[in-house]
C-alpha positions as CSV (number, residue, x, y, z in Angstrom):
1,M,0.0,0.0,0.0
2,F,2.7,2.4,1.0
3,A,4.8,1.6,-2.1
4,S,1.8,2.4,-4.3
5,F,1.2,5.6,-2.5
6,F,4.8,6.8,-2.8
7,A,5.0,5.7,-6.5
8,K,1.9,7.8,-7.3
9,R,3.3,10.7,-5.4
10,N,6.6,10.4,-7.3
11,A,4.8,10.4,-10.6
12,Q,2.8,13.5,-9.7
13,K,6.1,15.4,-9.0
14,L,7.5,14.8,-12.5
15,N,8.0,18.2,-14.1
16,D,8.8,17.1,-17.7
17,E,6.2,15.1,-19.5
18,R,8.8,13.8,-22.0
19,F,9.8,11.4,-19.3
20,R,6.4,10.2,-18.4
21,F,7.3,6.8,-19.9
22,L,9.2,6.0,-16.7
23,F,5.9,5.4,-15.1
24,D,4.5,3.2,-17.9
25,E,4.1,-0.6,-17.6
26,A,7.4,-2.3,-18.1
27,P,7.9,-4.8,-20.9
28,E,7.1,-8.3,-19.7
29,D,10.0,-10.4,-18.3
30,E,12.6,-7.7,-18.9
31,V,15.1,-6.1,-16.5
32,V,18.0,-3.8,-16.9
33,V,21.2,-4.6,-15.0
34,F,23.5,-1.6,-14.5
35,D,26.5,-0.3,-12.7
36,T,28.3,3.0,-12.3
37,E,31.9,4.2,-11.8
38,T,32.1,7.2,-9.6
39,T,34.7,9.6,-8.1
40,G,34.0,8.2,-4.7
41,L,31.4,6.6,-2.4
42,N,29.5,9.6,-1.2
43,P,26.4,10.4,-3.3
44,K,26.2,13.9,-1.8
45,K,29.6,15.1,-3.1
46,D,30.9,12.5,-5.6
47,E,30.1,12.3,-9.3
48,I,29.3,9.6,-11.8
49,L,32.1,9.0,-14.4
50,S,30.5,6.2,-16.4
51,I,27.3,4.1,-16.6
52,G,27.2,0.6,-18.0
53,A,24.0,-1.4,-18.5
54,V,22.5,-4.4,-20.4
55,K,19.0,-5.7,-20.8
56,V,17.9,-9.2,-19.8
57,R,14.9,-10.8,-21.2
58,G,13.9,-14.0,-19.4
59,N,17.1,-16.0,-19.2
60,T,18.8,-14.2,-22.1
61,I,21.3,-11.4,-21.7
62,L,20.7,-9.2,-24.7
63,M,24.3,-8.5,-25.8
64,S,23.0,-6.4,-28.7
65,E,21.3,-4.0,-26.2
66,K,24.2,-2.8,-24.2
67,F,24.7,0.7,-22.9
68,E,27.9,2.5,-22.0
69,L,28.8,6.1,-21.8
70,F,31.0,8.5,-19.9
71,L,30.0,11.7,-18.0
72,K,32.0,14.8,-17.7
73,P,32.6,15.7,-14.0
74,Q,32.7,19.2,-12.7
75,C,36.1,18.6,-11.1
76,E,39.2,16.8,-12.3
77,V,39.3,13.1,-11.3
78,G,41.7,12.5,-8.4
79,E,44.7,10.1,-8.5
80,C,43.2,7.8,-5.9
81,S,40.0,7.5,-7.9
82,I,41.9,6.7,-11.1
83,K,43.6,3.8,-9.4
84,I,40.3,2.2,-8.8
85,H,38.5,2.6,-12.1
86,Q,41.3,3.6,-14.5
87,I,39.2,6.4,-15.9
88,R,41.6,9.3,-16.6
89,N,40.8,12.9,-17.1
90,I,41.9,12.6,-20.8
91,D,39.4,9.7,-21.2
92,L,36.6,12.2,-20.3
93,Q,37.4,14.9,-22.8
94,N,34.5,13.9,-25.1
95,A,32.2,12.8,-22.3
96,L,28.6,13.9,-22.2
97,S,27.2,16.4,-19.8
98,P,25.5,14.7,-16.8
99,R,22.0,15.7,-17.9
100,E,22.5,14.4,-21.5
101,A,23.9,11.2,-20.2
102,I,21.2,10.6,-17.6
103,A,18.5,11.3,-20.3
104,Q,20.0,8.6,-22.5
105,F,20.1,6.2,-19.6
106,L,16.4,6.9,-18.8
107,H,15.4,6.2,-22.4
108,F,17.4,2.9,-22.3
109,I,15.9,1.6,-19.0
110,G,12.3,2.8,-19.5
111,A,10.1,1.4,-16.8
112,R,12.0,-1.9,-16.5
113,P,13.1,-3.2,-13.1
114,L,16.7,-2.4,-12.2
115,V,19.1,-5.1,-11.1
116,G,22.5,-4.6,-9.5
117,Y,25.1,-5.3,-6.9
118,Y,24.6,-3.0,-3.9
119,L,22.2,-1.2,-6.2
120,E,21.2,1.3,-3.5
121,F,24.4,3.2,-4.1
122,D,24.1,3.3,-7.9
123,V,20.4,4.4,-7.7
124,A,21.4,7.1,-5.2
125,M,24.0,8.4,-7.6
126,I,21.5,8.6,-10.5
127,N,18.9,10.3,-8.2
128,K,21.5,12.9,-7.3
129,Y,21.2,14.2,-10.8
130,L,17.5,13.3,-11.4
131,K,15.9,15.0,-8.4
132,P,17.1,18.6,-9.1
133,W,16.3,18.1,-12.8
134,L,13.0,16.2,-13.1
135,N,11.9,16.5,-9.4
136,I,11.6,12.7,-9.1
137,H,13.6,9.7,-7.9
138,L,14.0,6.6,-10.1
139,P,10.6,4.9,-10.0
140,N,11.8,1.6,-11.3
141,P,11.4,-1.5,-9.1
142,Q,14.8,-2.6,-7.7
143,I,16.3,-6.1,-7.4
144,E,19.4,-6.5,-5.2
145,L,21.8,-9.3,-6.3
146,S,23.4,-9.7,-2.9
147,G,19.9,-10.2,-1.5
148,L,19.0,-12.8,-4.1
149,Y,22.2,-14.7,-3.4
150,H,21.8,-14.5,0.4
151,D,18.3,-15.9,0.2
152,K,19.5,-18.9,-1.9
153,K,22.5,-19.5,0.3
154,I,20.7,-19.2,3.7
155,K,18.5,-22.2,2.8
156,R,21.6,-24.4,3.0
157,I,23.5,-22.8,5.9
158,P,20.8,-21.1,8.0
159,D,23.1,-20.4,10.9
160,G,26.2,-19.6,8.8
161,V,28.0,-16.4,7.8
162,I,27.5,-15.7,4.1
163,D,30.2,-13.9,2.2
164,L,28.6,-11.3,-0.1
165,R,31.7,-10.0,-1.8
166,F,31.2,-9.8,-5.6
167,D,34.1,-12.0,-6.6
168,V,33.1,-14.6,-4.0
169,M,29.6,-14.7,-5.3
170,M,30.7,-15.1,-8.9
171,K,33.1,-18.0,-7.9
172,E,30.4,-19.8,-5.9
173,L,28.1,-19.6,-8.9
174,G,30.8,-20.9,-11.2
175,L,30.8,-17.8,-13.3
176,P,33.9,-16.2,-15.0
177,I,35.3,-12.9,-13.7
178,F,36.2,-10.4,-16.4
179,G,39.6,-8.9,-15.9
180,K,38.8,-5.2,-16.7
181,H,37.0,-3.4,-14.0
182,D,34.6,-1.0,-15.6
183,A,30.9,-0.2,-15.4
184,L,29.9,-2.2,-18.5
185,N,31.9,-5.3,-17.5
186,D,30.5,-5.2,-14.0
187,A,27.0,-4.9,-15.4
188,L,27.6,-7.9,-17.7
189,M,28.9,-10.0,-14.8
190,S,26.0,-8.9,-12.7
191,A,23.6,-9.9,-15.5
192,M,25.2,-13.4,-15.6
193,M,24.8,-13.7,-11.8
194,Y,21.1,-12.6,-12.1
195,V,20.3,-15.2,-14.7
196,K,22.1,-17.9,-12.8
197,L,20.3,-17.1,-9.5
198,Q,16.9,-17.1,-11.3
199,N,17.5,-20.7,-12.4
200,I,18.9,-22.5,-9.3
201,G,17.4,-23.6,-6.0
202,K,19.6,-23.4,-2.9
203,L,23.3,-22.9,-3.3
């Protein structure tokens, strides 16, 4: 009941009708798995540098429907940040403005549910740009991969400690880990994890 109330209220706040499609009915059995690379871990002060996403229909990862772009930050990227994601300032010379990039991302996801690993952070980063611009938060349903994994694993070891680190989850599921750490590769690996978790019982 409360979810429906807040969703309706969110829709009423939208100040640009061109994005009304975000509140439409989502295509059946489709989700979007996405990830961001950022300048840090604080949504209040840090910025998105890149967004990677891929659509999943049923049990199929739609490799022909991938999404990747770079955003131009207001400040130069710090050395510590570069060591993590390898995105240098020179790599962002032709990056899009945040508003243009987020607009393209919204058109890509539509009303589809969003899937990700510690998705709350990535959604908060998107909302950082979305709220001042469109006066809404992302209305899409959200599916947390670590939660799905935990719920499968806890059936086998109800009193155990479950390791929810990304690489550990990938290994436990028998999935390959891509070498390059970027938003698109992380989204693709997360999509593989999502499909696998949808098709197994307890781990």
